C-alpha positions as CSV (number, residue, x, y, z in Angstrom):
1,X,-58.8,143.1,-10.0
2,X,-55.7,144.6,-8.6
3,X,-52.5,145.0,-9.7
4,X,-48.9,145.6,-8.5
5,X,-47.8,149.2,-8.9
6,X,-45.7,150.2,-11.5
7,X,-47.0,147.6,-14.2
8,X,-49.5,148.8,-17.0
9,X,-53.0,147.9,-17.3
10,X,-53.7,145.2,-20.0
11,X,-57.4,146.0,-20.6
12,X,-59.4,142.7,-21.4
13,X,-58.0,139.7,-22.2
14,X,-58.7,135.9,-22.8
15,X,-56.9,132.7,-22.9
16,X,-55.1,132.0,-26.1
17,X,-56.8,128.3,-25.8
18,X,-60.0,130.3,-27.0
19,X,-58.3,130.8,-30.4
20,X,-57.3,127.2,-30.7
21,X,-60.9,126.3,-29.5
22,X,-62.1,128.7,-32.2
23,X,-60.1,126.9,-34.8
24,X,-62.0,123.4,-34.1
25,X,-65.4,125.3,-34.4
26,X,-64.7,126.7,-37.6
27,X,-63.3,123.5,-38.9
28,X,-66.1,121.5,-37.6
29,X,-68.5,124.2,-39.5
30,X,-66.4,124.3,-42.6
31,X,-66.5,120.6,-42.8
32,X,-70.2,119.9,-42.1
33,X,-70.9,122.3,-45.1
34,X,-68.3,121.0,-47.6
35,X,-68.6,117.5,-46.6
36,X,-71.7,116.8,-44.7
37,X,-72.6,113.6,-43.4
38,X,-70.0,110.9,-44.9
39,X,-67.1,108.8,-44.0
40,X,-64.7,111.9,-45.4
41,X,-65.9,113.8,-42.1
42,X,-63.9,111.6,-40.0
43,X,-60.9,112.5,-42.1
44,X,-61.8,116.0,-41.8
45,X,-62.2,115.5,-38.0
46,X,-58.7,114.3,-37.6
47,X,-57.4,117.0,-39.8
48,X,-59.2,119.7,-37.5
49,X,-57.7,117.9,-34.4
50,X,-54.1,118.0,-36.2
51,X,-54.6,121.6,-37.0
52,X,-55.1,122.6,-33.4
53,X,-52.5,120.4,-32.0
54,X,-49.9,121.7,-34.5
55,X,-50.9,125.0,-35.8
56,X,-47.7,125.3,-37.9
57,X,-48.2,122.3,-39.7
58,X,-49.9,121.7,-43.1
59,X,-53.0,120.3,-41.7
60,X,-55.0,123.5,-42.5
61,X,-53.7,123.5,-46.1
62,X,-54.6,119.7,-46.4
63,X,-58.2,120.3,-44.6
64,X,-59.0,123.4,-47.2
65,X,-57.8,121.3,-50.1
66,X,-60.4,118.2,-49.1
67,X,-63.2,120.5,-48.6
68,X,-62.5,122.3,-52.2
69,X,-62.2,118.9,-54.1
70,X,-65.3,117.9,-52.1
71,X,-67.2,121.1,-53.4
72,X,-65.8,120.5,-56.8
73,X,-66.8,117.0,-57.1
74,X,-70.2,116.6,-55.3
75,X,-71.1,120.0,-54.4
76,X,-73.3,122.5,-56.1
77,X,-72.3,124.8,-59.2
78,X,-71.9,128.1,-59.1
79,X,-71.8,131.1,-56.3
80,X,-74.0,129.3,-53.2
81,X,-74.0,129.7,-49.8
82,X,-71.8,126.5,-49.4
83,X,-69.0,127.8,-51.3
84,X,-69.3,131.0,-49.6
85,X,-69.0,129.4,-46.0
86,X,-66.2,127.1,-47.1
87,X,-64.3,130.4,-48.7
88,X,-64.8,132.3,-45.4
89,X,-64.0,129.1,-42.7
90,X,-60.7,128.2,-44.9
91,X,-59.4,131.7,-44.7
92,X,-60.4,132.1,-40.8
93,X,-58.7,128.7,-40.4
94,X,-55.4,130.0,-41.8
95,X,-55.6,133.2,-40.0
96,X,-56.6,131.6,-36.5
97,X,-53.6,129.1,-37.3
98,X,-51.3,131.8,-37.8
99,X,-52.1,133.3,-34.5
100,X,-52.3,130.2,-32.7
101,X,-48.7,129.2,-34.0
102,X,-47.1,132.0,-31.9
103,X,-48.9,131.9,-28.8
104,X,-48.3,129.7,-25.9
105,X,-51.7,127.9,-25.1
106,X,-51.5,129.3,-21.6
107,X,-50.9,132.8,-22.9
108,X,-53.3,135.6,-22.3
109,X,-54.1,137.9,-25.5
110,X,-55.3,141.4,-25.4
111,X,-58.6,141.6,-27.3
112,X,-57.7,144.9,-28.8
113,X,-54.4,143.2,-29.9
114,X,-57.0,141.0,-32.5
115,X,-58.4,144.0,-34.0
116,X,-55.6,144.3,-37.0
117,X,-56.1,140.5,-37.9
118,X,-59.6,140.8,-37.8
119,X,-59.9,143.6,-40.0
120,X,-57.5,142.3,-42.5
121,X,-59.3,139.5,-42.4
122,X,-62.7,141.2,-43.1
123,X,-61.1,143.3,-45.8
124,X,-59.8,140.2,-47.7
125,X,-63.0,138.3,-47.2
126,X,-65.0,141.5,-48.7
127,X,-63.1,141.3,-51.8
128,X,-62.7,137.5,-51.9
129,X,-66.4,137.3,-51.9
130,X,-67.1,139.9,-54.3
131,X,-64.7,138.4,-56.8
132,X,-65.8,134.8,-56.4
133,X,-69.3,136.0,-56.9
134,X,-68.6,138.3,-59.9
135,X,-66.6,135.4,-61.6
136,X,-68.9,132.5,-60.6
137,X,-72.1,134.2,-61.6
138,X,-70.4,135.3,-65.0
139,X,-69.2,132.1,-65.5
140,X,-72.5,130.6,-65.5
141,X,-73.2,127.8,-68.2
142,X,-73.5,129.5,-71.3
143,X,-71.5,132.0,-73.5
144,X,-72.9,135.0,-72.0
145,X,-70.8,134.8,-69.1
146,X,-67.7,134.6,-70.9
147,X,-68.0,137.8,-72.9
148,X,-68.8,139.6,-69.9
149,X,-65.8,138.3,-68.2
150,X,-63.7,139.1,-71.2
151,X,-64.7,142.6,-70.9
152,X,-64.3,142.8,-67.3
153,X,-60.8,141.2,-67.5
154,X,-59.9,143.7,-70.4
155,X,-60.8,146.9,-68.4
156,X,-58.7,145.5,-65.6
157,X,-55.8,145.0,-67.5
158,X,-56.1,148.5,-69.1
159,X,-56.8,150.3,-65.7
160,X,-53.7,148.5,-64.4
161,X,-51.5,149.4,-67.0
162,X,-52.5,152.8,-66.9
163,X,-51.6,153.0,-63.3
164,X,-48.2,151.3,-63.7
165,X,-47.3,153.0,-67.0
166,X,-48.3,156.4,-66.7
167,X,-46.4,157.3,-63.6
168,X,-43.3,155.7,-65.3
169,X,-43.9,157.9,-68.4
170,X,-44.3,161.1,-66.5
171,X,-41.3,160.4,-64.6
172,X,-38.8,163.1,-65.4
173,X,-35.5,161.6,-67.5
174,X,-32.3,161.9,-65.5
């Protein structure tokens, strides 16, 4: 592909419409895992369509609430693959929605510009999945999990206090 002289090379690009389509694919996957085949799947599909058409609207939040409610009411207890997929899909919907909200559908997006949001998504997901696994595994039915959670929470609180108070105490007085 040739370009006019004096214009910079953009590198690899893709249509912004691909991000909107990815919102639909991720939404359908999350709805299928969280809800399965039921009448509520129609509500999810309508919310997904709304999220694709109006990315600045509240559709993604409503969709995520519906999935969470479905998992709490009818889903398996504890940290399961369904929970992990719904957690990742809900976060990815918010990420894609924030990108789609500011991109015109006919725009072209440089692939290298998607690297930063992708790295943030992965970093947050690693932390969220690890915390969810620890909490939901430690809070398994029985008193044993609550004791371990109390120990972990106490150590975390002491570490946070040390990180905040020690520098404040070592600062010279004016």
